[in-house]
PAMARTOR-649488 format. One record per residue: residue in one letter; residue number from 1; z, y negated, x of N, C-alpha, C in turn. Coordinates in steps of 0.001 Angstrom, whole numbers. Example, Ala and Ser with C-alpha at 12.3 -4.5 7.8 and 13.67 -1.06 7.14 Angstrom:
REM PAMARTOR-649488
- a/1/7800/5690/13190/7800/4500/12300/7800/3300/13200
- s/2/7080/2250/12850/7140/1060/13670/7870/-30/12900
END
This chain:
REM PAMARTOR-649488
- m/1/-2750/7606/-27299/-2400/5739/-27251/-3879/4938/-27674
- s/2/-3920/4352/-28436/-5427/3569/-28752/-5717/2979/-28286
- k/3/-7078/2496/-28312/-7807/1214/-27369/-6887/181/-27460
- v/4/-6511/-253/-28529/-5950/-1581/-28262/-4505/-1155/-27457
- t/5/-3787/-414/-27265/-2703/-412/-26638/-2923/-141/-25347
- f/6/-4268/539/-24802/-4798/306/-23525/-4546/-915/-23014
- l/7/-5170/-1776/-24013/-5705/-3087/-23447/-4474/-4231/-23565
- q/8/-3399/-3544/-24124/-2442/-5147/-24598/-1406/-4904/-23005
- p/9/-1344/-6213/-22941/-652/-6368/-21560/967/-6598/-22063
- d/10/2084/-6244/-21263/3490/-6321/-21812/3687/-7542/-21501
- l/11/3210/-8336/-20499/3485/-9844/-20625/2329/-10451/-20063
- i/12/2361/-11330/-20873/1105/-12595/-20615/1563/-13616/-20000
- l/13/1401/-14264/-19075/1888/-15155/-18012/1644/-16401/-18588
- g/14/85/-16483/-18451/-300/-17864/-19097/-78/-18959/-17734
- d/15/-117/-18540/-16648/544/-19066/-15382/-591/-17950/-14475
- t/16/-751/-18610/-13055/-994/-17707/-11999/17/-16839/-11583
- v/17/-19/-15809/-10653/1030/-15086/-10320/2331/-15896/-9654
- f/18/2212/-17116/-9507/3194/-17865/-8886/4372/-17851/-10283
- g/19/4114/-17883/-11597/5199/-17541/-12326/5684/-16497/-12414
- i/20/5542/-15474/-11503/6336/-14125/-11504/7761/-14482/-10894
- t/21/8795/-15022/-11410/10104/-15023/-10704/10955/-14169/-10756
- t/22/12011/-14104/-9726/13089/-13408/-9531/13604/-12834/-11253
- e/23/13757/-13903/-11918/14211/-13745/-13160/13656/-12971/-14106
- v/24/11894/-13097/-14096/11302/-12147/-14662/11696/-10944/-14338
- l/25/11378/-10503/-12944/12113/-9710/-12607/12989/-8706/-13270
- r/26/13912/-9319/-13236/15469/-9145/-13804/15422/-8732/-14903
- h/27/14881/-9663/-15942/14872/-9373/-17086/13986/-8309/-17722
- h/28/12908/-8068/-16915/12071/-6471/-17275/12468/-5378/-16680
- q/29/13550/-5504/-15628/14015/-4733/-15062/13023/-3683/-14286
- l/30/12424/-4886/-13200/11277/-4683/-12310/11732/-4609/-10884
- k/31/11273/-3023/-10342/11771/-3371/-8996/10558/-3094/-7960
- g/32/9496/-3061/-8352/8313/-3037/-7793/7261/-3823/-8350
- l/33/5849/-4158/-7548/5196/-4810/-8129/3599/-4350/-7226
- v/34/2889/-4105/-8168/1516/-3622/-7416/571/-5015/-7864
- l/35/58/-5569/-7000/-758/-7063/-7181/-2077/-6500/-6964
- d/36/-3486/-6911/-7654/-4411/-6673/-7359/-4878/-8105/-6843
- v/37/-5663/-8232/-6106/-5953/-9129/-4924/-7007/-10185/-5488
- d/38/-8223/-9992/-5389/-9192/-11010/-6143/-8945/-11564/-7526
- e/39/-8974/-12692/-7195/-8461/-13891/-8149/-7238/-13740/-8719
- t/40/-6413/-12570/-8107/-4703/-12806/-8667/-4196/-12963/-7494
- l/41/-4474/-13062/-6483/-3754/-13565/-5130/-4452/-14721/-4440
- v/42/-5804/-14571/-4209/-6887/-15570/-3683/-7938/-15548/-4304
- p/43/-8321/-16751/-4499/-9869/-16705/-5056/-11050/-16114/-4527
- l/44/-12030/-15424/-5545/-12807/-14671/-4649/-13744/-14803/-3498
- k/45/-13393/-14210/-2946/-14223/-14531/-1614/-13629/-14752/-429
- e/46/-12472/-15437/-627/-11587/-16221/224/-10759/-15334/1436
- r/47/-10513/-15313/2500/-10262/-14346/3507/-8605/-14861/3883
- q/48/-8238/-16476/3758/-7210/-16736/3803/-6237/-16564/2645
- v/49/-4634/-16487/2985/-3795/-16716/1835/-3197/-18223/2193
- s/50/-2524/-18271/1175/-2037/-20133/1116/-703/-20051/1395
- e/51/-256/-20919/2093/1216/-21067/2165/1884/-20673/1487
- d/52/1457/-21149/-125/2548/-20985/-1026/2177/-19598/-1385
- l/53/1294/-18731/-1547/1458/-17347/-1730/2153/-16684/-457
- v/54/2323/-16953/626/3233/-16504/1407/4797/-16460/1219
- r/55/5038/-17928/629/6468/-18163/349/6874/-17706/-957
- w/56/5719/-17490/-2010/5982/-16373/-3021/6438/-15146/-2451
- i/57/5818/-14501/-1805/5686/-13245/-1599/7273/-13169/-960
- e/58/7775/-13921/85/8964/-13717/382/10193/-13960/-225
- q/59/9823/-14903/-1501/10713/-14858/-2354/10800/-13639/-3197
- i/60/9840/-13245/-3594/9598/-12129/-4864/10067/-10689/-3828
- r/61/9911/-10506/-2389/10296/-9089/-1832/11577/-8856/-1784
- n/62/12600/-10017/-1982/13769/-9987/-1677/14066/-8885/-3228
- d/63/13818/-8894/-4062/13993/-8153/-5213/13142/-7162/-5863
- a/64/11974/-6936/-5155/10446/-6083/-5437/9921/-5573/-4526
- t/65/9700/-4385/-4394/8719/-3934/-3352/7261/-4295/-3815
- i/66/6421/-4473/-2529/5255/-4958/-3277/4129/-4139/-2395
- w/67/3156/-3811/-2936/1826/-3231/-2736/742/-3998/-3072
- l/68/-391/-3661/-2355/-1847/-4379/-2982/-2523/-3478/-3422
- v/69/-2984/-3232/-4363/-4111/-2606/-4759/-5314/-3025/-5898
- s/70/-6427/-2884/-4637/-7673/-3430/-4898/-8709/-2738/-5096
- n/71/-9844/-3334/-6304/-11051/-2498/-6215/-12076/-2788/-5056
- n/72/-11653/-3925/-4333/-12733/-4400/-3279/-12608/-3272/-2084
- l/73/-13901/-3017/-1649/-13821/-1873/-691/-13960/-2811/575
- s/74/-13666/-4148/1339/-13890/-4662/2482/-12553/-4300/3069
- e/75/-12452/-3380/4003/-11384/-3299/4836/-11005/-4708/5601
- n/76/-11726/-5331/6117/-12022/-6325/6811/-10978/-7492/6063
- r/77/-11415/-7627/4883/-10978/-8601/4225/-9479/-8551/3479
- i/78/-9767/-7387/2699/-8179/-6999/2024/-7188/-6489/2969
- g/79/-7708/-5682/4169/-6638/-5683/5286/-6092/-6900/5973
- s/80/-6917/-7881/6253/-6767/-8982/6514/-5419/-10121/5629
- i/81/-5828/-10001/4259/-5174/-10488/3351/-3435/-10065/3459
- a/82/-3700/-8378/3312/-2354/-7791/3239/-1458/-8019/4560
- q/83/-2351/-7865/5669/-1507/-8170/7169/-661/-9738/7227
- s/84/-1582/-10591/6515/-757/-11844/6452/495/-12041/5479
- l/85/240/-11113/4814/1568/-10995/3711/2436/-9929/4094
- n/86/2221/-9040/5350/3275/-8252/5818/3317/-6976/4715
- v/87/2420/-6720/4078/2486/-5895/2627/1526/-4538/2833
- p/88/2040/-3508/2393/1051/-2070/2477/-46/-2569/1576
- y/89/-1024/-2176/1795/-2551/-2122/758/-3331/-758/591
- i/90/-4065/-878/-610/-4735/308/-670/-6148/-534/-1001
- l/91/-7292/-160/-843/-8602/-647/-1122/-9340/374/-1871
- g/92/-10907/-353/-2448/-11447/935/-3261/-10769/1595/-4138
- a/93/-10136/1210/-5068/-8976/1756/-5987/-9975/2251/-7141
- g/94/-11223/1906/-7766/-11727/2283/-8790/-10984/1908/-10247
- k/95/-9765/722/-10208/-9254/728/-11484/-10389/791/-12487
- p/96/-10200/1091/-13768/-8977/1755/-14445/-8552/2851/-13721
- s/97/-9140/3709/-12770/-8574/4860/-12528/-7009/4937/-12299
- r/98/-6350/5824/-12138/-4756/5784/-11911/-4330/6212/-10575
- r/99/-5708/6943/-10037/-4975/7903/-9096/-4599/6576/-7467
- k/100/-5109/5513/-7391/-4631/5037/-6146/-3154/3928/-6415
- l/101/-3483/3766/-8016/-2142/3046/-8429/-529/3844/-8299
- r/102/-1127/5712/-8675/25/6138/-8760/357/6455/-7304
- q/103/-967/6452/-6385/-409/6741/-4877/474/5631/-4327
- a/104/477/4104/-4892/1427/3133/-4728/2691/3283/-4935
- v/105/2584/3739/-6365/3819/4095/-7299/4807/4939/-6537
- r/106/4128/6173/-6145/4955/7283/-5471/5455/6316/-3926
- s/107/4744/5964/-3508/5251/5296/-2094/6527/4523/-2110
- m/108/6562/3875/-3427/7687/3094/-3668/8820/3771/-4104
- n/109/8514/5021/-4340/9867/6051/-4898/10606/5045/-5983
- l/110/9685/4829/-7041/10283/4300/-8175/9213/4999/-9178
- p/111/10389/5202/-10607/9258/5511/-11973/8581/4121/-11827
- a/112/7377/4802/-12331/6229/4121/-13113/6757/2968/-14147
- s/113/7580/2939/-14769/7997/1978/-15899/9083/1003/-15018
- q/114/9408/1233/-13728/9763/-282/-13185/9012/-793/-12263
- v/115/7977/-163/-12539/6874/-1214/-11296/5790/-1738/-12294
- a/116/5448/-3087/-12226/4390/-3833/-12451/3311/-3994/-12174
- m/117/2239/-3426/-12756/857/-4072/-12314/583/-5417/-12686
- v/118/42/-5808/-11973/182/-7335/-11884/-1666/-7651/-11630
- g/119/-2409/-8531/-12464/-3706/-8526/-12158/-4305/-9782/-13017
- d/120/-5531/-10031/-13200/-6192/-11015/-13911/-7190/-10529/-14768
- r/121/-7384/-9164/-14449/-8521/-8223/-15831/-7759/-7336/-16372
- l/122/-8092/-7311/-17724/-7783/-6641/-18671/-8097/-4955/-18796
- f/123/-10010/-4987/-18358/-10628/-3738/-18228/-10226/-3115/-16993
- t/124/-9653/-3604/-16104/-9443/-2921/-14565/-7706/-3066/-14419
- d/125/-7057/-4096/-14433/-5841/-4159/-13960/-4833/-3619/-15131
- v/126/-4957/-4348/-16467/-4128/-3925/-17672/-4514/-2320/-18133
- i/127/-5584/-1829/-17891/-5844/-425/-18592/-5120/339/-17624
- a/128/-5476/389/-16225/-4966/1025/-15581/-3535/1158/-15255
- g/129/-2916/-24/-15419/-1654/171/-15286/-957/613/-16456
- n/130/-1149/526/-17983/-908/840/-19116/-1282/2395/-19001
- r/131/-2503/3112/-18394/-2486/4357/-18487/-1284/4927/-17648
- l/132/-867/4457/-16700/-105/5025/-15993/1143/5118/-16027
- g/133/1880/4148/-17282/2986/3929/-17610/3523/2916/-16978
- m/134/3163/1869/-16561/3541/818/-15730/3681/-160/-16819
- f/135/4337/-1346/-16387/4643/-2510/-16927/3765/-3425/-16625
- t/136/2895/-4248/-17473/1504/-4603/-16795/1581/-6105/-17232
- i/137/1457/-7135/-16219/1216/-8393/-16271/9/-8919/-16276
- l/138/-674/-9830/-17224/-1868/-10448/-16777/-1447/-11738/-16528
- v/139/-2005/-12244/-15248/-2233/-13475/-14800/-3162/-14365/-15252
- e/140/-2726/-15799/-14906/-4376/-16566/-14730/-4898/-16316/-13570
- p/141/-6432/-16054/-13639/-6748/-16029/-12084/-6977/-17532/-10925
- m/142/-6447/-16887/-9833/-6952/-17872/-8851/-8161/-18340/-8459
- v/143/-8369/-19464/-8621/-9910/-19861/-8626/-10008/-21001/-7638
- d/144/-11180/-20704/-6703/-11913/-22142/-5913/-11684/-23261/-6707
- p/145/-10961/-24362/-6193/-11136/-25744/-7186/-12493/-26024/-7369
- a/146/-13169/-25847/-6103/-14808/-26112/-5806/-15618/-25632/-7034
- i/147/-15412/-24248/-7741/-16181/-23620/-8555/-15438/-23409/-9882
- a/148/-14139/-23949/-10034/-13613/-23912/-11290/-13706/-24005/-12507
- a/149/-14916/-25247/-12596/-15582/-25396/-13812/-16504/-24295/-14278
- r/150/-16902/-23880/-13343/-17801/-22456/-13699/-16924/-21627/-14316
- s/151/-17615/-20941/-15228/-17444/-20067/-16263/-17274/-18415/-15651
- y/152/-16050/-17821/-16217/-16236/-16293/-15352/-16667/-15364/-16727
- p/153/-17958/-15160/-17018/-18376/-14436/-17655/-17766/-13014/-18232
- i/154/-17376/-12149/-17118/-16995/-10934/-17495/-15652/-11030/-18160
- r/155/-14870/-12051/-17653/-13181/-12089/-17892/-13593/-12607/-19445
- n/156/-14198/-13562/-19427/-14565/-13917/-20913/-14713/-13008/-21804
- l/157/-16019/-12325/-21529/-16612/-10958/-22126/-15094/-9881/-22618
- e/158/-14074/-9928/-21613/-12975/-8761/-21616/-12282/-9533/-22906
- v/159/-11598/-10828/-22771/-10828/-11645/-23817/-11523/-11073/-25068
- w/160/-13136/-11865/-25162/-13476/-11791/-26452/-13543/-10263/-26846
- i/161/-13907/-9140/-26330/-13827/-7626/-26828/-12218/-7635/-27482
- s/162/-11294/-7846/-26227/-10034/-7311/-26675/-9483/-7918/-27940
- q/163/-9600/-9154/-28137/-9122/-9899/-29375/-9775/-9540/-30668
- k/164/-11299/-9045/-30296/-12054/-8547/-31737/-11283/-6971/-31789
- l/165/-10806/-6048/-31111/-10141/-4979/-30974/-8844/-5247/-31815
- g/166/-8025/-6376/-31930/-7077/-6751/-32300/-5499/-7021/-30948
- v/167/-6126/-7234/-29846/-5092/-7469/-28604/-4775/-8631/-29001
- s/168/-3517/-9266/-29014/-2856/-10313/-28705/-2661/-10746/-27508
- l/169/-3464/-11803/-26960/-3172/-12584/-25823/-2702/-13735/-25844
- a/170/-1820/-14043/-26739/-870/-15342/-26384/327/-15127/-25506
- t/171/432/-16292/-24758/1082/-16036/-23702/2431/-15637/-24219
- n/172/3260/-14743/-23973/4665/-14400/-24155/5707/-14421/-22940
- l/173/5582/-15364/-22001/6832/-15396/-20829/7653/-16408/-21506
- q/174/9000/-15917/-21292/10103/-16457/-21931/10677/-17555/-20942
- k/175/11279/-18391/-21059/11873/-18856/-20196/13234/-18505/-19799
- f/176/13752/-18599/-18607/14719/-17787/-18258/15664/-18960/-17330
- t/177/16948/-18459/-17744/18005/-19286/-16825/18398/-18461/-15795
- k/178/18778/-18941/-14674/19735/-18161/-13317/20571/-17072/-14137
- n/179/21189/-17301/-15377/22349/-16489/-15649/21633/-15257/-16606
- d/180/20387/-15369/-16890/19995/-14222/-17428/19817/-12820/-16776
END
């Protein structure tokens, strides 16, 4: 597998995680989601989940098994977020390592190809998911509106390097109808 293949997400949402719908899951035959936490579900350092996130999780859990897998080491913070959403979690994942992702996928009793790794970072979330043979979804980060104007230098560097290596980061989300 080439470096470009490792970095290429299967789906570039061009939206936050809320853009993942049951139609998207069905279209890509996904039965499980492994979700990153920081800036994928909540802004960095935020301890509370939004009502919108709770509603989205409730809707998606009807069609997919959900696990949170975070590189964050804070049991207090990640555990609290997972408890608020009533989903299992793993912290200290060390992505792009596959070890903790593999643990979550095995717990779902699903083949890795039917589970999506969903995250906002190419060099952690996308690489880890691709290395395990998961479907990878790159989402726009959830950011605190008070600091939204600030740039995100690490993510911007990842995008720049990836594009220089030939990774296509154009949004490739199709619009689905209820009948798809």
